[in-house]
PAZAPA-4460 file (N, C-alpha, C; in steps of 0.05 Angstrom, whole numbers, plus 32768, in hexadecimal, padded with zeros to 4 digits):
% residues 109
    n_x    n_y    n_z   ca_x   ca_y   ca_z    c_x    c_y    c_z   seq   type   mol
   80EC   810D   8036   80E2   80F3   803F   80CD   80F7   8054     1      X     A
   80B8   80E8   8052   80A3   80E9   8066   80A2   80CD   8073     2      X     A
   80A0   80CC   808D   809F   80B4   809C   8089   80B6   80B0     3      X     A
   8075   80A4   80AE   805F   80A5   80C1   805D   8088   80CC     4      X     A
   8055   8086   80E6   8051   806D   80F2   8034   806C   80FD     5      X     A
   8029   8054   80FB   800D   8050   8102   800B   8038   8115     6      X     A
   8002   803E   812E   7FFF   8026   8142   7FE4   8019   813A     7      X     A
   7FE5   7FFF   8135   7FCE   7FF0   812D   7FBE   7FE7   8145     8      X     A
   7FA4   7FF0   8146   7F92   7FE6   815B   7F7B   7FD7   814E     9      X     A
   7F6A   7FCA   815E   7F53   7FBC   8153   7F40   7FCE   8145    10      X     A
   7F3D   7FE7   8150   7F2B   7FFB   8143   7F35   8008   812B    11      X     A
   7F4E   800A   8127   7F58   801A   8110   7F66   8008   80FA    12      X     A
   7F64   7FEE   80FD   7F73   7FDD   80E8   7F6D   7FE5   80CC    13      X     A
   7F53   7FE9   80C6   7F4D   7FEE   80A9   7F4D   800C   80A2    14      X     A
   7F49   801C   80B6   7F4B   8039   80B1   7F68   8041   80AC    15      X     A
   7F7C   8032   80B9   7F98   8038   80B4   7F9E   8031   8097    16      X     A
   7F92   801E   808C   7F96   8014   8070   7F8C   802B   805F    17      X     A
   7F74   8036   8063   7F6B   804D   8054   7F7C   8065   8056    18      X     A
   7F85   806C   806F   7F94   8082   8073   7FAF   8082   8065    19      X     A
   7FBC   806B   8067   7FD7   8068   805A   7FD3   8069   803B    20      X     A
   7FBF   805C   8032   7FB8   805B   8015   7FB5   8077   800A    21      X     A
   7FA6   8087   8019   7FA2   80A3   8011   7FBA   80B4   8012    22      X     A
   7FCC   80AF   8025   7FE6   80BC   8027   7FF7   80B5   800E    23      X     A
   7FF7   809C   8007   8006   8094   7FF0   7FFC   80A1   7FD6    24      X     A
   7FE1   80A2   7FD3   7FD4   80AD   7FBB   7FDC   80CB   7FBB    25      X     A
   7FDA   80D9   7FD0   7FE0   80F7   7FD2   7FFE   80FB   7FCA    26      X     A
   800F   80EA   7FD4   802B   80EC   7FCE   8030   80E9   7FB0    27      X     A
   8023   80D4   7FA5   8027   80CE   7F87   801D   80E4   7F75    28      X     A
   800A   80F4   7F7F   8000   8109   7F6E   8015   811E   7F67    29      X     A
   802A   8120   7F77   803F   8133   7F71   804F   8129   7F59    30      X     A
   804D   8110   7F53   805E   8104   7F3C   804E   80FC   7F23    31      X     A
   8035   80F6   7F27   8024   80EC   7F12   800A   80FA   7F0E    32      X     A
   8003   80FF   7EF4   7FEA   810A   7EEE   7FD6   80F5   7EE7    33      X     A
   7FDF   80DD   7EDF   7FCD   80C8   7ED8   7FC2   80BA   7EEF    34      X     A
   7FA8   80B9   7EF3   7F9C   80AC   7F0A   7FA2   8090   7F0C    35      X     A
   7FA6   8082   7EF5   7FAD   8065   7EF6   7FC7   8060   7F04    36      X     A
   7FDB   8071   7EFF   7FF6   806E   7F0C   7FF1   8070   7F2C    37      X     A
   7FE2   8085   7F35   7FDE   8088   7F50   7FCE   8071   7F5C    38      X     A
   7FBA   8066   7F4F   7FAA   8050   7F58   7FBA   8037   7F5A    39      X     A
   7FCE   8033   7F49   7FDF   801B   7F48   7FEF   801C   7F62    40      X     A
   7FFB   8033   7F69   800A   8033   7F83   7FF8   802E   7F9B    41      X     A
   7FE2   803B   7F99   7FCE   803B   7FB0   7FC4   801E   7FB5    42      X     A
   7FBB   8011   7F9F   7FB0   7FF6   7FA3   7FC6   7FE2   7FAA    43      X     A
   7FDE   7FE5   7FA1   7FF3   7FD3   7FA8   7FF9   7FD5   7FC6    44      X     A
   7FF9   7FED   7FD1   7FFD   7FF1   7FEE   7FE5   7FE5   7FFE    45      X     A
   7FCC   7FE9   7FF3   7FB6   7FDD   8002   7FB8   7FC0   8002    46      X     A
   7FC0   7FB3   7FEF   7FC2   7F95   7FEC   7FD6   7F8B   8004    47      X     A
   7FED   7F9A   8005   7FFF   7F92   8018   7FF5   7F95   8034    48      X     A
   7FE8   7FAB   8039   7FDE   7FB1   8053   7FC8   7F9D   805C    49      X     A
   7FB7   7F97   8048   7FA2   7F83   8050   7FAD   7F67   8057    50      X     A
   7FC5   7F61   804C   7FD2   7F49   8054   7FDC   7F49   8070    51      X     A
   7FE3   7F62   8078   7FF1   7F66   8092   7FDD   7F6B   80A8    52      X     A
   7FC8   7F7C   80A2   7FB7   7F87   80B8   7FA1   7F72   80C0    53      X     A
   7FAB   7F5C   80CD   7F99   7F47   80D8   7F97   7F4C   80F5    54      X     A
   7F8B   7F3A   8102   7F85   7F3D   811F   7FA0   7F3C   812E    55      X     A
   7FB4   7F2E   8122   7FCE   7F2D   812F   7FDE   7F46   812D    56      X     A
   7FD5   7F57   811C   7FE5   7F70   8118   7FDD   7F86   812F    57      X     A
   7FCA   7F82   813D   7FC3   7F94   8154   7FDA   7F97   8167    58      X     A
   7FE0   7FAF   816C   7FF6   7FB5   8180   8011   7FBA   8171    59      X     A
   8013   7FB5   8157   802A   7FB9   8148   802A   7FD4   8139    60      X     A
   8040   7FDD   812F   8041   7FF6   8121   8046   7FF1   8103    61      X     A
   8037   8000   80F3   803C   8001   80D7   804A   801A   80D0    62      X     A
   8061   801A   80C1   806F   8032   80BB   806E   8036   809C    63      X     A
   8068   804F   8095   8066   8058   8079   807D   806C   8074    64      X     A
   808D   8065   805F   80A2   8078   8058   809D   8080   8039    65      X     A
   809C   8099   8036   8096   80A5   801B   80AE   80B7   8013    66      X     A
   80B9   80B2   7FFC   80CF   80C4   7FF3   80D1   80C1   7FD5    67      X     A
   80DD   80D6   7FC9   80E1   80D4   7FAC   80FA   80C2   7FA6    68      X     A
   80F7   80B3   7F90   810F   80A1   7F8B   8124   80B1   7F7D    69      X     A
   813A   80A6   7F75   814E   80B5   7F66   8146   80BE   7F4D    70      X     A
   8131   80B0   7F40   8127   80B7   7F27   810F   80CB   7F29    71      X     A
   810C   80D5   7F41   80F5   80E8   7F47   80DB   80DC   7F41    72      X     A
   80D7   80C2   7F48   80BD   80B6   7F49   80B5   80AF   7F66    73      X     A
   809C   80AB   7F6C   8096   80A7   7F87   80A0   808B   7F90    74      X     A
   80A9   808A   7FA8   80B3   8072   7FB5   80A6   8070   7FD1    75      X     A
   8099   8059   7FD7   8090   8055   7FF1   8096   803A   7FFB    76      X     A
   8099   8039   8015   809F   8020   8024   808D   801D   803B    77      X     A
   8083   8005   803E   8073   7FFF   8054   8083   7FEA   8065    78      X     A
   8086   7FF0   807E   8094   7FDE   8090   8081   7FD5   80A4    79      X     A
   8081   7FB9   80AA   8070   7FAE   80BE   807E   7F93   80C7    80      X     A
   807B   7F8D   80E1   8088   7F74   80EC   8079   7F5D   80DD    81      X     A
   8088   7F4A   80D5   807C   7F32   80CA   8087   7F2D   80AD    82      X     A
   8075   7F20   809D   807E   7F17   8083   807F   7F2D   806F    83      X     A
   8090   7F29   805B   8093   7F3C   8044   807C   7F36   802F    84      X     A
   8070   7F4C   8026   805C   7F49   8012   8061   7F57   7FF8    85      X     A
   805F   7F4B   7FE2   8061   7F57   7FC7   8045   7F58   7FBC    86      X     A
   8038   7F6D   7FB7   801D   7F6E   7FAF   8019   7F61   7F93    87      X     A
   802D   7F60   7F84   802A   7F53   7F6A   802C   7F34   7F6A    88      X     A
   8035   7F2B   7F82   8038   7F0E   7F85   8024   7F03   7F9A    89      X     A
   8015   7F14   7FA7   8003   7F0D   7FBC   7FEB   7EFD   7FB0    90      X     A
   7FE6   7EE6   7FBE   7FCE   7ED6   7FB6   7FB9   7EDB   7FCA    91      X     A
   7FA1   7EE2   7FC1   7F89   7EE5   7FD3   7F76   7ED0   7FCA    92      X     A
   7F5F   7ED1   7FD5   7F4A   7EBC   7FCE   7F42   7EC0   7FB0    93      X     A
   7F46   7ED8   7FA7   7F3F   7EDC   7F8B   7F56   7ED7   7F77    94      X     A
   7F6C   7ED0   7F82   7F84   7ECC   7F71   7F98   7EE1   7F73    95      X     A
   7FAC   7EE2   7F62   7FBF   7EF6   7F63   7FB5   7F13   7F61    96      X     A
   7FBC   7F25   7F72   7FB3   7F41   7F72   7FB6   7F4D   7F55    97      X     A
   7FCF   7F4A   7F4B   7FD5   7F57   7F32   7FC5   7F4B   7F1B    98      X     A
   7FBE   7F31   7F1E   7FAE   7F26   7F09   7F90   7F2D   7F0B    99      X     A
   7F88   7F36   7F22   7F6C   7F3B   7F24   7F66   7F59   7F25   100      X     A
   7F6B   7F65   7F3D   7F62   7F82   7F3E   7F73   7F95   7F2C   101      X     A
   7F8D   7F94   7F2E   7F9C   7FA6   7F1E   7F97   7FA2   7F01   102      X     A
   7F96   7F8A   7EF6   7F90   7F86   7EDB   7F74   7F8D   7ED3   103      X     A
   7F60   7F88   7EE3   7F46   7F8F   7EDE   7F41   7FAE   7EDC   104      X     A
   7F53   7FBC   7EEC   7F50   7FD9   7EE9   7F63   7FE6   7ED4   105      X     A
   7F72   7FD4   7EC6   7F84   7FDE   7EB1   7F9C   7FEB   7EBC   106      X     A
   7FA4   7FE4   7ED5   7FBB   7FF0   7EE2   7FD5   7FE1   7EDE   107      X     A
   7FD4   7FCA   7ED3   7FEC   7FBC   7ECE   7FF2   7FBC   7EAF   108      X     A
   800A   7FC5   7EA7   8010   7FC8   7E8B   8011   7FAC   7E7D   109      X     A
***
C-alpha cells in the first residue's frame, strides 16, 4: 500500500492534480496494458480533484491511497475534507462527466 499526502497551497492546487493523476496512472500500469483502462482511472480521479481543489481547499491536505484490491486490480482512494464526489455522477458546466469526457474518449463501456 502506498499512502501520500499533499498539502494544498494557492500555488500548487493544479499541479497537485497533475501529480496525483500521474501517480495513479503509473500505479495502474502494473495491472493494465490497455491505455484506455489507465486513462479511465486517471480521468476519474482528476474529475474528483477538480471538484475539490477550489480556493477553499488551500491549507487542507489531500490524501492518496494506492493498493491492489483482493482481485489484484488497482484500487485508489482520495481523501479530502468536504463533500463526497463520484466522478460518474458529477455534474459540470458541460454535463455529467461520464456522459461527456469518458464517453467521448470511448472509456465507458
